[in-house]
C-alpha positions in Angstrom: -6.2 47.9 -3.3 -2.8 46.2 -3.1 -4.2 43.7 -0.7 -7.0 42.7 -3.1 -4.5 42.2 -5.9 -2.3 40.1 -3.6 -5.2 38.0 -2.6 -6.4 37.6 -6.2 -2.8 36.5 -7.2 -2.7 33.9 -4.4 -6.1 32.5 -5.3 -5.1 32.3 -9.0 -1.9 30.5 -8.0 -3.7 28.0 -5.9 -6.3 27.4 -8.6 -3.5 26.8 -11.2 -1.8 24.3 -8.9 -5.0 22.4 -8.3 -5.9 22.3 -12.0 -2.4 21.0 -12.8 -2.6 18.3 -10.1 -6.1 16.9 -11.0 -5.1 15.1 -14.2 -2.3 13.4 -12.3 -4.8 12.1 -9.7 -7.1 10.9 -12.4 -4.5 8.6 -14.0 -4.0 6.8 -10.6 -7.7 6.4 -9.8 -9.3 3.1 -10.5 -6.0 1.0 -10.8 -5.7 -2.4 -9.4 -3.1 -3.0 -6.7 -0.6 -4.7 -9.1 -1.0 -1.9 -11.7 -0.4 0.7 -8.9 2.8 -1.1 -7.8 4.1 -1.3 -11.3 3.6 2.5 -11.8 5.2 3.2 -8.5 8.3 1.1 -9.4 8.5 3.0 -12.8 8.4 6.4 -11.0 10.9 5.5 -8.2 14.5 6.2 -9.1 16.9 3.4 -9.8 19.1 4.5 -6.9 16.5 3.3 -4.5 17.3 -0.4 -3.4 14.7 -3.0 -4.3 13.7 -3.8 -0.7 13.1 -0.1 0.1 11.0 0.2 -3.1 8.8 -2.6 -1.8 8.4 -1.0 1.6 7.5 2.4 -0.1 5.1 0.7 -2.5 3.4 -1.1 0.4 2.9 2.1 2.4 1.6 4.1 -0.6 -0.7 1.2 -1.8 -2.1 0.8 1.7 -3.0 4.5 1.9 -4.5 4.5 -1.6 -6.6 1.5 -0.7 -7.8 3.2 2.5 -8.8 6.3 0.5 -10.6 4.2 -2.1 -8.4 5.1 -5.0 -7.4 1.5 -5.8 -9.8 -1.1 -6.9 -9.6 -4.1 -4.7 -9.8 -7.1 -7.1 -10.6 -9.6 -4.3 -13.8 -7.8 -3.4 -15.0 -7.7 -6.9 -14.3 -11.4 -7.4 -16.2 -12.2 -4.1 -19.1 -10.2 -5.2 -19.2 -11.8 -8.6 -19.1 -15.3 -7.0 -21.9 -14.4 -4.6 -24.0 -13.1 -7.4 -23.5 -16.2 -9.5 -24.3 -18.4 -6.5 -27.5 -16.5 -5.8 -28.5 -16.7 -9.5 -28.0 -20.4 -9.5 -29.9 -20.9 -6.3 -32.9 -18.9 -7.4 -35.8 -21.0 -8.8 -36.6 -20.5 -12.5 
């Protein structure tokens, strides 16, 4: 019986942590690279030198881009350009 209560307590704790973290993830999802870098600079303490901030931001932004969290503006611009070229080339 004690094991079941312990397991239930651990599961409840994990669920609480996951629920608390999900809104934090949602605020980072869908940002552009520049917006993500600005947010990172705001969150990093002032004690960190500027060159180290850039290195940290580069690493984090790269990982976020690989995971698909950050919107890549260049891809969207290329797709929009391709669509407009196709629309102009199509006969009426």
